[in-house]
MDTraj code that builds the backbone (N, CA, C; nanometers):
import mdtraj as md
import numpy as np

residues = "MET ASP LYS ALA LEU ALA ARG GLU ARG ILE LEU GLY HIS PRO LEU PRO GLU THR LEU GLU VAL GLY ALA MET LEU GLU THR PRO SER LEU ALA PHE ALA PRO ASP SER PHE TYR ARG GLU VAL ASP PHE LEU SER ILE GLY GLY ASN ASP LEU LYS GLN PHE PHE PHE ALA ALA ASP ARG ASP ASN GLU LEU VAL ARG ARG ARG TYR ASP THR LEU ASN VAL SER PHE LEU THR PHE LEU GLU GLY ILE ALA GLU ARG CYS ALA ARG LEU GLY THR PRO LEU SER PHE CYS GLY GLU ASP ALA GLY ARG PRO VAL GLU ALA ALA CYS PHE ALA ALA ILE GLY PHE ARG MET LEU SER ILE ARG PRO ALA SER ILE GLY PRO VAL LYS SER ILE LEU ARG ARG THR ASP LEU GLY GLU LEU ARG ALA VAL ILE HIS GLN ALA GLY GLU ASP GLY ALA GLN SER VAL ARG PRO ALA VAL MET GLU TYR LEU ARG GLY LYS LEU".split()
xyz = np.array([
    [1.9363, -0.6028, -1.4810],
    [1.9945, -0.6869, -1.3702],
    [2.0575, -0.8242, -1.4410],
    [1.9973, -0.8779, -1.5440],
    [2.0431, -0.9766, -1.6249],
    [2.1827, -0.9443, -1.6774],
    [2.2018, -0.8302, -1.7183],
    [2.3352, -0.7912, -1.7877],
    [2.4336, -0.7955, -1.6679],
    [2.3972, -0.7180, -1.5465],
    [2.4944, -0.7266, -1.4353],
    [2.5391, -0.8653, -1.3903],
    [2.4634, -0.9651, -1.3813],
    [2.4777, -1.0986, -1.3514],
    [2.5473, -1.1658, -1.4561],
    [2.5250, -1.1441, -1.5763],
    [2.6248, -1.1950, -1.6702],
    [2.7620, -1.1675, -1.6665],
    [2.7849, -1.0156, -1.6472],
    [2.9160, -0.9668, -1.6315],
    [2.9748, -1.0356, -1.5105],
    [2.9172, -1.0288, -1.3947],
    [2.9669, -1.1028, -1.2935],
    [3.0171, -1.2410, -1.3190],
    [2.9211, -1.3044, -1.3863],
    [2.9496, -1.4654, -1.4013],
    [3.1028, -1.4511, -1.4976],
    [3.1002, -1.3645, -1.6273],
    [3.2225, -1.3590, -1.6892],
    [3.3577, -1.3340, -1.6092],
    [3.3244, -1.2447, -1.5160],
    [3.4365, -1.2044, -1.4268],
    [3.4755, -1.3231, -1.3236],
    [3.3928, -1.4321, -1.3116],
    [3.4140, -1.5300, -1.2305],
    [3.3870, -1.4941, -1.0943],
    [3.3176, -1.3997, -1.0696],
    [3.2665, -1.3702, -0.9288],
    [3.1522, -1.4791, -0.8685],
    [3.1392, -1.4789, -0.7616],
    [3.0382, -1.5720, -0.6921],
    [2.9130, -1.4918, -0.7113],
    [2.8150, -1.5726, -0.7489],
    [2.6790, -1.5314, -0.7765],
    [2.5831, -1.5916, -0.6696],
    [2.4860, -1.5032, -0.6240],
    [2.3867, -1.5691, -0.5187],
    [2.3158, -1.6911, -0.5807],
    [2.2728, -1.7599, -0.4937],
    [2.1926, -1.8832, -0.5347],
    [2.0562, -1.8449, -0.5708],
    [1.9936, -1.7412, -0.5218],
    [1.8826, -1.6975, -0.5585],
    [1.8837, -1.5390, -0.5429],
    [1.7831, -1.4850, -0.6253],
    [1.7895, -1.3192, -0.6317],
    [1.6638, -1.2941, -0.6613],
    [1.6000, -1.2115, -0.5655],
    [1.4606, -1.1391, -0.5884],
    [1.4743, -1.0056, -0.6256],
    [1.4195, -0.9554, -0.7326],
    [1.3964, -0.8140, -0.7749],
    [1.2771, -0.7696, -0.7554],
    [1.2505, -0.6600, -0.6761],
    [1.1298, -0.5980, -0.6696],
    [1.1244, -0.4489, -0.7091],
    [1.0281, -0.3948, -0.7056],
    [1.0279, -0.2432, -0.7290],
    [0.9344, -0.1824, -0.6194],
    [0.9687, -0.0412, -0.6004],
    [0.8978, 0.0573, -0.5224],
    [0.7987, 0.1171, -0.6076],
    [0.6646, 0.0953, -0.5706],
    [0.5797, 0.1993, -0.6523],
    [0.5556, 0.3186, -0.5860],
    [0.6123, 0.4184, -0.6228],
    [0.6125, 0.5448, -0.5538],
    [0.5541, 0.6688, -0.6449],
    [0.5201, 0.6294, -0.7709],
    [0.4632, 0.7352, -0.8726],
    [0.3366, 0.6533, -0.9336],
    [0.2172, 0.7302, -0.9261],
    [0.0946, 0.6691, -0.9837],
    [0.1274, 0.6179, -1.1241],
    [0.2192, 0.6533, -1.2140],
    [0.2210, 0.6036, -1.3288],
    [0.2559, 0.4617, -1.3449],
    [0.3431, 0.4276, -1.2375],
    [0.3893, 0.2848, -1.2290],
    [0.2734, 0.1891, -1.2145],
    [0.1769, 0.2299, -1.1546],
    [0.0535, 0.1437, -1.1284],
    [-0.0057, 0.1009, -1.2661],
    [0.0100, 0.1774, -1.3702],
    [-0.0490, 0.1441, -1.4961],
    [0.0603, 0.0737, -1.5779],
    [0.1714, 0.0167, -1.5352],
    [0.2813, -0.0578, -1.6174],
    [0.1868, -0.1682, -1.6702],
    [0.2521, -0.2250, -1.7773],
    [0.1900, -0.3422, -1.8443],
    [0.1891, -0.4761, -1.7339],
    [0.1061, -0.5541, -1.7622],
    [0.0993, -0.6834, -1.6778],
    [0.2385, -0.7621, -1.6720],
    [0.3051, -0.7343, -1.7851],
    [0.4467, -0.8209, -1.7857],
    [0.5325, -0.7495, -1.6960],
    [0.5136, -0.6383, -1.6422],
    [0.6191, -0.5890, -1.5555],
    [0.5829, -0.6325, -1.4088],
    [0.4403, -0.6513, -1.3796],
    [0.3892, -0.7101, -1.2557],
    [0.4210, -0.8395, -1.2347],
    [0.4416, -0.9075, -1.3626],
    [0.4678, -1.0602, -1.3481],
    [0.6367, -1.0840, -1.3343],
    [0.6991, -0.9886, -1.3902],
    [0.8372, -0.9855, -1.4070],
    [0.9011, -0.9747, -1.2673],
    [0.8505, -0.8717, -1.1878],
    [0.8940, -0.8431, -1.0527],
    [0.8735, -0.9638, -0.9529],
    [0.9654, -0.9801, -0.8548],
    [0.9292, -1.0733, -0.7598],
    [0.8477, -1.0202, -0.6504],
    [0.8362, -0.8998, -0.6240],
    [0.7692, -0.8319, -0.5388],
    [0.7327, -0.6842, -0.5703],
    [0.6376, -0.6133, -0.5202],
    [0.6030, -0.4812, -0.5332],
    [0.5633, -0.4229, -0.3994],
    [0.6263, -0.3065, -0.3585],
    [0.6154, -0.2434, -0.2411],
    [0.5524, -0.1095, -0.2675],
    [0.4383, -0.0616, -0.1969],
    [0.3916, 0.0794, -0.2271],
    [0.4817, 0.1623, -0.1298],
    [0.5406, 0.2671, -0.1902],
    [0.6107, 0.3599, -0.1211],
    [0.5149, 0.4727, -0.0866],
    [0.4418, 0.4583, 0.0381],
    [0.3351, 0.5304, 0.0608],
    [0.3584, 0.6800, 0.0761],
    [0.4514, 0.7328, 0.1194],
    [0.4818, 0.8614, 0.1521],
    [0.4952, 0.9444, 0.0321],
    [0.5675, 0.8989, -0.0690],
    [0.5961, 0.9447, -0.1940],
    [0.4804, 0.9235, -0.2829],
    [0.4097, 0.8079, -0.2899],
    [0.3066, 0.7840, -0.3557],
    [0.1733, 0.8932, -0.3268],
    [0.1482, 0.9067, -0.2084],
    [0.0589, 1.0002, -0.1821],
    [0.0895, 1.1393, -0.2051],
    [0.2147, 1.1669, -0.1945],
    [0.2371, 1.3212, -0.2293],
    [0.2105, 1.3426, -0.3814],
    [0.2645, 1.2459, -0.4838],
    [0.2526, 1.2610, -0.6091],
    [0.1071, 1.2325, -0.6359],
    [0.0241, 1.1566, -0.5945],
    [-0.1057, 1.1284, -0.6334],
    [-0.1871, 1.2817, -0.5842],
    [-0.1648, 1.3176, -0.4939],
    [-0.2302, 1.4485, -0.4345],
    [-0.1846, 1.5801, -0.4961],
    [-0.0557, 1.5572, -0.5439],
    [0.0251, 1.6742, -0.6096],
    [0.0433, 1.7775, -0.5021],
    [0.0762, 1.7468, -0.3816],
    [0.0958, 1.8324, -0.2737],
    [0.2270, 1.7780, -0.1980],
    [0.3167, 1.8833, -0.1691],
    [0.4240, 1.8503, -0.1105],
    [0.4125, 1.8197, 0.0249],
    [0.4503, 1.6995, 0.0646],
    [0.4244, 1.6667, 0.2086],
    [0.5173, 1.7355, 0.3248],
    [0.6255, 1.8114, 0.2629],
    [0.6906, 1.9021, 0.3540],
    [0.6523, 2.0243, 0.3687],
    [0.5552, 2.0732, 0.2908],
    [0.5031, 2.2079, 0.2949],
    [0.3695, 2.2083, 0.4006],
    [0.3890, 2.2700, 0.5017],
    [0.2872, 2.2751, 0.6016],
    [0.1683, 2.3384, 0.5488],
    [0.1774, 2.4298, 0.4489],
    [0.0399, 2.4847, 0.3947],
    [-0.0517, 2.3922, 0.3137],
    [0.0212, 2.2889, 0.2641],
    [-0.0605, 2.2033, 0.1851],
    [-0.0736, 2.0645, 0.2297],
    [0.0183, 2.0248, 0.3225],
    [0.0300, 1.8884, 0.3321],
    [-0.0943, 1.8027, 0.4110],
    [-0.1536, 1.8795, 0.4816],
    [-0.2777, 1.8473, 0.5605],
    [-0.3999, 1.8493, 0.4739],
    [-0.3789, 1.8947, 0.3457],
    [-0.5016, 1.8998, 0.2560],
    [-0.5702, 1.7653, 0.2002],
    [-0.4710, 1.6561, 0.2216],
    [-0.5078, 1.5255, 0.1683],
    [-0.5019, 1.4287, 0.2660],
    [-0.5761, 1.3292, 0.2642],
    [-0.6017, 1.2246, 0.3725],
    [-0.5886, 1.0702, 0.3140],
    [-0.5123, 1.0120, 0.3695],
    [-0.4808, 0.8781, 0.3212],
    [-0.6109, 0.7979, 0.2894],
    [-0.7098, 0.8193, 0.3793],
    [-0.8479, 0.7469, 0.3524],
    [-0.9438, 0.8272, 0.2627],
    [-0.8728, 0.9119, 0.1813],
    [-0.9588, 0.9654, 0.0763],
    [-1.0116, 0.8453, -0.0081],
    [-1.1251, 0.8499, -0.0633],
    [-1.1839, 0.7546, -0.1241],
    [-1.1187, 0.7308, -0.2592],
    [-1.0741, 0.8396, -0.3315],
    [-1.0038, 0.8220, -0.4700],
    [-0.8733, 0.7400, -0.4383],
    [-0.8037, 0.7832, -0.3264],
    [-0.6723, 0.7323, -0.3105],
    [-0.6896, 0.5848, -0.2709],
    [-0.7901, 0.5536, -0.1828],
    [-0.7914, 0.4078, -0.1472],
    [-0.8494, 0.3183, -0.2691],
    [-0.9376, 0.3833, -0.3451],
    [-0.9791, 0.3161, -0.4675],
    [-0.8541, 0.2542, -0.5528],
    [-0.7688, 0.3861, -0.5672],
    [-0.6483, 0.3691, -0.6330],
    [-0.5726, 0.2472, -0.5745],
    [-0.5437, 0.2545, -0.4585],
    [-0.4634, 0.1303, -0.3869],
    [-0.5270, 0.0006, -0.3984],
    [-0.6645, -0.0033, -0.3943],
    [-0.7138, -0.1309, -0.4088],
    [-0.7143, -0.1830, -0.5312],
    [-0.7160, -0.1076, -0.6458],
    [-0.6898, -0.1398, -0.7817],
    [-0.5590, -0.2040, -0.7834],
    [-0.4586, -0.1476, -0.7232],
    [-0.3254, -0.2156, -0.7402],
    [-0.3323, -0.3431, -0.6579],
    [-0.3918, -0.3315, -0.5535],
    [-0.3907, -0.4707, -0.4699],
    [-0.4536, -0.5816, -0.5376],
    [-0.5684, -0.5539, -0.6070],
    [-0.6528, -0.6465, -0.6834],
    [-0.5564, -0.6977, -0.8018],
    [-0.4841, -0.5996, -0.8920],
    [-0.4244, -0.6482, -0.9952],
    [-0.3187, -0.7292, -0.9317],
    [-0.2220, -0.7084, -0.8330],
    [-0.1235, -0.7743, -0.7773],
    [-0.1838, -0.9222, -0.7520],
    [-0.2816, -0.9142, -0.6887],
    [-0.3492, -1.0598, -0.6537],
    [-0.3828, -1.1567, -0.7567],
    [-0.4203, -1.0784, -0.8624],
    [-0.4683, -1.1384, -0.9966],
    [-0.3471, -1.2054, -1.0723],
    [-0.2347, -1.1224, -1.0533],
    [-0.1353, -1.1485, -1.1258],
    [-0.0143, -1.2395, -1.0562],
    [-0.0458, -1.2493, -0.9195],
    [0.0331, -1.3369, -0.8340],
    [0.1733, -1.2539, -0.7843],
    [0.1576, -1.1304, -0.7904],
    [0.2632, -1.0340, -0.7425],
    [0.2560, -1.0062, -0.5947],
    [0.3474, -1.0561, -0.5043],
    [0.3473, -1.0128, -0.3656],
    [0.3626, -0.8528, -0.3518],
    [0.2668, -0.8091, -0.2802],
    [0.2509, -0.6583, -0.2458],
    [0.2579, -0.6199, -0.1024],
    [0.3388, -0.5215, -0.0728],
    [0.3220, -0.4699, 0.0556],
    [0.3148, -0.3184, 0.0611],
    [0.2787, -0.2725, 0.1733],
    [0.2642, -0.1170, 0.1906],
    [0.3713, -0.0686, 0.2803],
    [0.4671, 0.0282, 0.2461],
    [0.5635, 0.0856, 0.3280],
    [0.5474, 0.2251, 0.3292],
    [0.5515, 0.2785, 0.4618],
    [0.5358, 0.4318, 0.4933],
    [0.4720, 0.4529, 0.6218],
    [0.4869, 0.5735, 0.6448],
    [0.4306, 0.6194, 0.7910],
    [0.2677, 0.5671, 0.8044],
    [0.2061, 0.5768, 0.7106],
    [0.0596, 0.5347, 0.7245],
    [0.0339, 0.3991, 0.7605],
    [0.1108, 0.3041, 0.7102],
    [0.1156, 0.1657, 0.7372],
    [0.1307, 0.1399, 0.8883],
    [0.1753, 0.2341, 0.9706],
    [0.1916, 0.2090, 1.1027],
    [0.0730, 0.2813, 1.1909],
    [-0.0025, 0.3478, 1.1360],
    [-0.1163, 0.4047, 1.1867],
    [-0.2340, 0.2988, 1.1893],
    [-0.2957, 0.2551, 1.3079],
    [-0.3643, 0.1502, 1.3258],
    [-0.4980, 0.1674, 1.2237],
    [-0.5722, 0.2750, 1.2242],
    [-0.6869, 0.2824, 1.1456],
    [-0.6601, 0.2703, 1.0006],
    [-0.5435, 0.3459, 0.9510],
    [-0.5110, 0.3227, 0.8123],
    [-0.4517, 0.1816, 0.7870],
    [-0.3847, 0.1284, 0.8635],
    [-0.3414, -0.0179, 0.8458],
    [-0.4560, -0.1128, 0.8457],
    [-0.5640, -0.0872, 0.9099],
    [-0.6754, -0.1788, 0.9135],
    [-0.7588, -0.1573, 0.7647],
    [-0.7586, -0.0319, 0.7344],
    [-0.8279, 0.0015, 0.5892],
    [-0.7303, -0.0662, 0.4811],
    [-0.5856, -0.0581, 0.4975],
    [-0.5182, -0.1218, 0.3989],
    [-0.5447, -0.2684, 0.3902],
    [-0.5418, -0.3334, 0.5059],
    [-0.5728, -0.4723, 0.5142],
    [-0.7100, -0.5117, 0.4472],
    [-0.8124, -0.4288, 0.4704],
    [-0.9465, -0.4533, 0.4385],
    [-0.9515, -0.4388, 0.2739],
    [-0.8689, -0.3551, 0.2181],
    [-0.8701, -0.3511, 0.0587],
    [-0.7698, -0.4432, -0.0043],
    [-0.7016, -0.5331, 0.0848],
    [-0.6383, -0.6444, 0.0193],
    [-0.4848, -0.6499, 0.0452],
    [-0.4341, -0.5435, 0.1225],
    [-0.2855, -0.5566, 0.1522],
    [-0.2571, -0.6552, 0.2675],
    [-0.1738, -0.7258, 0.2500],
    [-0.1463, -0.8463, 0.3481],
    [-0.0083, -0.8262, 0.4151],
    [0.0774, -0.7357, 0.3585],
    [0.1965, -0.7129, 0.4346],
    [0.2195, -0.5652, 0.4458],
    [0.2535, -0.5236, 0.5585],
    [0.2809, -0.3878, 0.6018],
    [0.4168, -0.3527, 0.6558],
    [0.4931, -0.2608, 0.6100],
    [0.6187, -0.2430, 0.6668],
    [0.6006, -0.1308, 0.7661],
    [0.6296, -0.1443, 0.8892],
    [0.6231, -0.0525, 0.9968],
    [0.7350, -0.0490, 1.0854],
    [0.7278, 0.0644, 1.1529],
    [0.8328, 0.0723, 1.2563],
    [0.7970, -0.0259, 1.3840],
    [0.8959, -0.0628, 1.4562],
    [0.8675, -0.1818, 1.5581],
    [0.7821, -0.1109, 1.6689],
    [0.7753, 0.0168, 1.6786],
    [0.6861, 0.0684, 1.7984],
    [0.5318, 0.0515, 1.7413],
    [0.5149, 0.0553, 1.6294],
    [0.3752, 0.0512, 1.5701],
    [0.3159, -0.0899, 1.5646],
    [0.3931, -0.1994, 1.5888],
    [0.3426, -0.3387, 1.5724],
    [0.2368, -0.3713, 1.6763],
    [0.2447, -0.3380, 1.8047],
    [0.1338, -0.3654, 1.8933],
    [0.0097, -0.2956, 1.8335],
    [0.0069, -0.1715, 1.8447],
    [-0.1237, -0.1141, 1.8020],
    [-0.1977, -0.1706, 1.6750],
    [-0.1088, -0.1721, 1.5770],
    [-0.1714, -0.2171, 1.4443],
    [-0.2132, -0.3609, 1.4621],
    [-0.1127, -0.4544, 1.5337],
    [-0.1760, -0.5989, 1.5583],
    [-0.2936, -0.5951, 1.6221],
    [-0.3029, -0.5207, 1.7198],
    [-0.4276, -0.5201, 1.8276],
    [-0.5713, -0.4985, 1.7308],
    [-0.5576, -0.3752, 1.6582],
    [-0.6667, -0.3416, 1.5708],
    [-0.7042, -0.4429, 1.4659],
    [-0.6060, -0.4994, 1.4192],
    [-0.6197, -0.6134, 1.2978],
    [-0.6891, -0.7298, 1.3607],
    [-0.6468, -0.7603, 1.4860],
    [-0.7059, -0.8802, 1.5359],
    [-0.8299, -0.8643, 1.5812],
    [-0.8970, -0.7462, 1.6028],
    [-1.0320, -0.7233, 1.6460],
    [-1.1125, -0.6878, 1.5367],
    [-1.0793, -0.6535, 1.4287],
    [-1.1442, -0.6093, 1.3070],
    [-1.1932, -0.7158, 1.2243],
    [-1.3233, -0.7051, 1.1928],
    [-1.3589, -0.8011, 1.0884],
    [-1.3285, -0.7303, 0.9315],
    [-1.2426, -0.7718, 0.8658],
    [-1.1931, -0.6963, 0.7506],
    [-1.2878, -0.6939, 0.6490],
    [-1.3806, -0.7996, 0.6324],
    [-1.4802, -0.8089, 0.5337],
    [-1.5955, -0.6897, 0.5788],
    [-1.6370, -0.6882, 0.6872],
    [-1.7188, -0.5716, 0.7255],
    [-1.6533, -0.4282, 0.7018],
    [-1.5110, -0.4358, 0.7271],
    [-1.4781, -0.3027, 0.7201],
    [-1.4436, -0.2624, 0.5770],
    [-1.4402, -0.3390, 0.4903],
    [-1.4189, -0.3308, 0.3489],
    [-1.5710, -0.2934, 0.2915],
    [-1.6607, -0.3475, 0.3535],
    [-1.7992, -0.3054, 0.3106],
    [-1.8284, -0.1576, 0.3537],
    [-1.7793, -0.1017, 0.4738],
    [-1.7957, 0.0096, 0.5178],
    [-1.7266, 0.1085, 0.4173],
    [-1.6012, 0.0800, 0.3910],
    [-1.5347, 0.1690, 0.2945],
    [-1.5914, 0.1857, 0.1602],
    [-1.6535, 0.0735, 0.1180],
    [-1.7113, 0.0863, -0.0050],
    [-1.8563, 0.1572, -0.0051],
    [-1.9259, 0.1336, 0.1178],
    [-2.0536, 0.2028, 0.1193],
    [-2.0166, 0.3668, 0.1222],
    [-1.9035, 0.3977, 0.2021],
    [-1.8774, 0.5424, 0.2066],
    [-1.8359, 0.6107, 0.0863],
    [-1.7668, 0.5310, -0.0095],
    [-1.7590, 0.5763, -0.1445],
    [-1.8843, 0.5968, -0.2337],
    [-1.9656, 0.4789, -0.2140],
    [-2.0893, 0.4881, -0.2852],
    [-2.1878, 0.6116, -0.2351],
    [-2.1741, 0.6368, -0.1054],
    [-2.2642, 0.7545, -0.0389],
    [-2.2049, 0.8828, -0.1076],
    [-2.0931, 0.8947, -0.1739],
    [-2.0319, 1.0204, -0.2094],
    [-1.9294, 1.0878, -0.1170],
    [-1.8827, 1.0126, -0.0081],
    [-1.8042, 1.0541, 0.0859],
    [-1.6481, 1.1039, 0.0135],
    [-1.6001, 1.1999, 0.0489],
    [-1.4573, 1.2291, 0.0153],
    [-1.3654, 1.1423, 0.0861],
    [-1.3855, 1.1265, 0.2009],
    [-1.2940, 1.0415, 0.2864],
    [-1.3845, 0.9316, 0.3413],
    [-1.3332, 0.8271, 0.3703],
    [-1.3903, 0.7130, 0.4348],
    [-1.3824, 0.7125, 0.6029],
    [-1.2965, 0.8219, 0.6431],
    [-1.2498, 0.8278, 0.7579],
    [-1.3623, 0.8404, 0.8745],
    [-1.4643, 0.9103, 0.8629],
    [-1.5611, 0.9292, 0.9439],
    [-1.6541, 0.7979, 0.9668],
    [-1.6836, 0.7197, 0.8422],
    [-1.7541, 0.6054, 0.8482],
    [-1.6690, 0.4897, 0.9097],
    [-1.5378, 0.5012, 0.8810],
    [-1.4470, 0.4067, 0.9522],
    [-1.4547, 0.4108, 1.0879],
    [-1.4156, 0.5401, 1.1331],
    [-1.4234, 0.5774, 1.2790],
    [-1.5572, 0.5314, 1.3575],
    [-1.6657, 0.5466, 1.3026],
    [-1.7782, 0.5179, 1.3518],
    [-1.8106, 0.3668, 1.3735],
    [-1.7684, 0.2958, 1.2644],
    [-1.7581, 0.1478, 1.2543],
    [-1.6768, 0.0972, 1.3665],
    [-1.5398, 0.1439, 1.3768],
    [-1.4634, 0.1047, 1.4724],
    [-1.5117, 0.1136, 1.6216],
    [-1.5531, 0.2322, 1.6466],
    [-1.6074, 0.2668, 1.7829],
    [-1.7152, 0.1629, 1.8300],
    [-1.7933, 0.1324, 1.7277],
    [-1.8993, 0.0357, 1.7633],
    [-1.8428, -0.1130, 1.7828],
    [-1.7387, -0.1408, 1.7289],
    [-1.6723, -0.2769, 1.7241],
    [-1.5700, -0.2921, 1.8341],
    [-1.5150, -0.1945, 1.8703],
    [-1.3739, -0.2114, 1.9527],
    [-1.3887, -0.1594, 2.0947],
])
top = md.Topology()
chain = top.add_chain()
for i, resn in enumerate(residues, 1):
    res = top.add_residue(resn, chain, resSeq=i)
    for name in ("N", "CA", "C"):
        top.add_atom(name, md.element.get_by_symbol(name[0]), res)
traj = md.Trajectory(xyz[None], top)
């Protein structure tokens, strides 16, 4: 980006007053980039659809395997929570983009593990906003962590039981 801006400056082209450069985290390997990467980008967005596909090594377009993984799988949520904690520690704004961000239960879980920005379709705003306004994220986070400590493969049953009792 710096080279492109320098070239444009040399050519006398107008440059933007400000420029933010971010990254889409769509492969698990990028989560393990050095801290300097997280400090250098202006924002990071989780590309949830691709990340989930690569995390579980299952083609999301293949009907034979795509339903074998759950967004609320303990390993996947733990992985996402680690990214959220790292971004918070380093001051890197983080968002989650993808189909799952527009699903109310998944969105509530993402918020509970530290995501404060979700990129969703307009039709999903109402249902997601409704569940977020009525959910104690600290309690939900405790439910998520307890399910993991209890050895659950997915937190979905525990989360659904919690939400039924609260909503």
